[in-house]
C-alpha positions in Angstrom: 16.2 -50.5 18.8 19.5 -50.7 16.8 21.1 -52.6 19.7 20.6 -49.9 22.3 20.2 -52.3 25.2 23.5 -54.0 24.1 25.2 -50.6 24.0 24.1 -49.8 27.5 25.2 -53.2 28.9 28.7 -52.8 27.4 29.0 -49.3 28.8 27.6 -50.0 32.2 28.4 -53.5 33.2 31.6 -54.5 35.0 34.1 -57.4 34.5 36.3 -59.8 36.5 39.5 -59.5 34.6 42.3 -62.0 34.0 45.4 -60.7 35.8 47.9 -58.8 33.6 50.9 -56.7 34.3 49.4 -53.3 35.1 50.6 -49.9 36.2 47.7 -49.3 38.5 48.2 -46.6 41.0 45.2 -47.1 43.2 42.2 -44.9 43.6 44.0 -41.8 44.9 45.8 -41.1 41.7 42.6 -41.4 39.7 41.0 -38.4 41.4 41.2 -35.1 39.5 42.0 -31.9 41.4 38.4 -30.7 40.7 36.9 -33.7 42.4 34.7 -34.3 39.3 34.9 -36.4 36.2 32.3 -35.8 33.5 31.9 -37.6 30.2 29.6 -37.0 27.2 28.4 -40.3 25.8 28.2 -40.3 22.0 26.6 -42.8 19.6 28.1 -42.5 16.1 29.2 -39.0 17.0 25.8 -37.8 18.3 24.7 -37.2 21.9 23.5 -40.3 23.7 23.9 -39.5 27.3 26.3 -38.4 30.1 28.2 -39.7 33.1 29.3 -37.7 36.1 31.5 -39.0 39.0 31.9 -36.9 42.1 34.6 -37.5 44.7 34.6 -36.2 48.3 36.3 -36.9 51.6 34.6 -37.9 54.8 37.3 -38.2 57.4 39.5 -41.2 56.4 36.9 -42.3 53.8 36.6 -41.5 50.1 33.0 -41.2 48.8 32.4 -41.7 45.1 29.0 -40.8 43.6 28.3 -41.9 40.1 25.4 -40.8 37.8 24.8 -42.2 34.3 21.9 -41.2 32.1 21.3 -42.3 28.5 18.4 -41.8 26.2 17.7 -42.8 22.6 14.9 -41.1 20.8 13.3 -40.6 17.4 11.0 -37.6 18.0 9.9 -39.3 21.2 12.0 -41.3 23.7 12.4 -44.9 22.7 14.8 -46.0 25.4 15.9 -44.7 28.7 18.7 -45.8 31.1 19.7 -44.5 34.5 22.3 -45.7 37.0 23.2 -44.3 40.4 26.0 -45.6 42.5 27.8 -44.7 45.8 31.1 -46.2 46.6 32.8 -45.8 50.0 36.6 -46.5 50.1 39.0 -46.7 53.1 42.7 -47.3 53.0 42.5 -48.2 49.3 39.8 -50.8 49.7 36.1 -50.7 48.9 34.1 -51.0 52.1 30.6 -50.2 50.9 28.6 -49.9 47.7 25.0 -49.1 46.9 23.6 -49.0 43.3 20.3 -48.7 41.6 19.7 -49.1 37.8 16.7 -48.6 35.6 17.4 -50.3 32.3 14.4 -49.1 30.2 12.0 -50.2 33.0 13.9 -53.2 34.2 15.1 -52.6 37.8 18.4 -53.7 39.3 20.0 -53.1 42.7 23.3 -53.9 44.4 24.2 -53.5 48.1 27.7 -54.5 49.3 29.5 -54.3 52.7 33.0 -55.3 53.9 32.8 -58.0 56.5 35.4 -60.1 58.4 34.5 -63.0 55.9 34.9 -61.0 52.7 32.8 -58.4 50.8 29.1 -59.4 51.2 26.8 -58.5 48.3 23.0 -58.6 48.0 21.7 -57.8 44.5 19.1 -58.6 41.9 21.3 -61.6 41.0 21.3 -63.0 44.5 23.6 -63.0 47.6 27.4 -63.5 47.3 30.5 -63.3 49.4 33.3 -61.9 47.3 37.1 -61.4 48.0 37.8 -58.7 50.5 39.8 -56.7 48.0 37.1 -56.7 45.3 36.9 -53.5 43.2 33.8 -52.1 41.5 33.8 -52.1 37.7 33.1 -48.4 37.4 36.1 -47.7 35.2 37.4 -44.6 37.1 40.0 -46.6 39.0 42.7 -48.2 36.8 43.4 -50.6 39.7 40.4 -52.6 38.4 42.7 -53.9 35.7 45.3 -55.3 38.1 43.8 -58.8 38.3 41.6 -58.3 41.4 38.0 -59.6 41.5 35.6 -57.1 39.9 32.1 -56.4 41.0 29.5 -55.8 38.3 27.9 -52.7 39.6 24.6 -53.2 37.8 23.9 -57.0 38.3 25.9 -57.5 41.5 28.0 -60.5 40.4 31.4 -61.3 38.9 31.9 -61.9 35.2 35.2 -63.2 33.7 36.8 -61.4 30.8 40.3 -60.8 29.5 42.4 -57.7 29.4 45.3 -56.9 27.0 47.6 -53.9 27.6 48.4 -52.0 24.4 51.3 -49.6 23.6 50.7 -46.1 25.0 49.2 -43.6 22.5 48.3 -39.9 22.5 44.8 -39.1 23.6 43.0 -35.7 24.2 41.9 -35.3 27.8 40.3 -32.0 29.1 41.4 -30.2 26.0 45.1 -31.3 26.3 47.0 -34.1 24.6 48.4 -36.7 27.0 50.0 -40.1 26.6 47.4 -42.6 27.5 47.7 -46.1 28.8 45.5 -48.3 26.7 43.7 -51.5 27.5 41.5 -53.8 25.4 38.8 -55.8 27.1 37.6 -58.9 25.3 35.2 -61.8 26.1 31.5 -61.3 26.8 32.1 -57.7 25.9 34.6 -55.9 23.8 35.8 -52.3 24.6 38.9 -50.1 24.9 39.8 -48.0 27.9 42.3 -45.1 28.1 44.0 -43.8 31.3 46.3 -40.9 31.9 49.7 -41.1 33.6 48.1 -40.6 37.1 45.7 -43.5 36.5 42.8 -41.2 35.7 40.2 -42.5 33.3 40.1 -40.4 30.2 38.3 -42.3 27.5 36.2 -45.4 26.6 35.1 -46.7 23.2 33.4 -49.8 21.7 31.5 -50.8 18.6 28.3 -52.8 18.6 25.9 -53.7 15.8 27.5 -51.1 13.6 27.3 -48.2 16.1 30.3 -46.7 17.7 29.9 -45.6 21.4 32.5 -43.2 22.8 32.9 -41.5 26.2 34.4 -38.1 25.6 35.9 -36.4 28.7 34.6 -32.9 29.3 37.2 -30.1 29.8 
């Protein structure tokens, strides 16, 4: 399978990061004017899948719907992956999350709710009470790099990793060159993330088993 399952895990799983000095601006700055973020997912430069994130308001709540689909095929499909997630935010905090994942036939789910005792999670991995200010590892929100606890949105648990902030560098986002804030994530997984000056997610890249996986932001 040329490491396809490993590729998907690196692209879709979340991390509990070691605190670093970050310029996180919270979820509001990460939302584009269009209310939509769309990525093409490439494997060694060839199409491998897509991710779409939709943002909408419901009174004082922010609703974030995430859809990820990947497929690897040689004439016929050899691997399929799908992930669906809905996040509900209020006053800059996650108050609800529901996700389902089909990892080539292996099913996962996560359900989380804010409670007076913390953020209560039920998932394929078990039941947990997480810190009240937990953030989902869905990448669109740069605030996930600020040292807060991170919820793995596929497995429904916390995983420790380390983050190192790199010097800013030019990156193409929606057909325009911007100065991106760059982060390296190392540990169980190794990847690089780019964010624009408003905290908007513009790129992701990692290499596994000789294959380069890249998220390319659509115009």
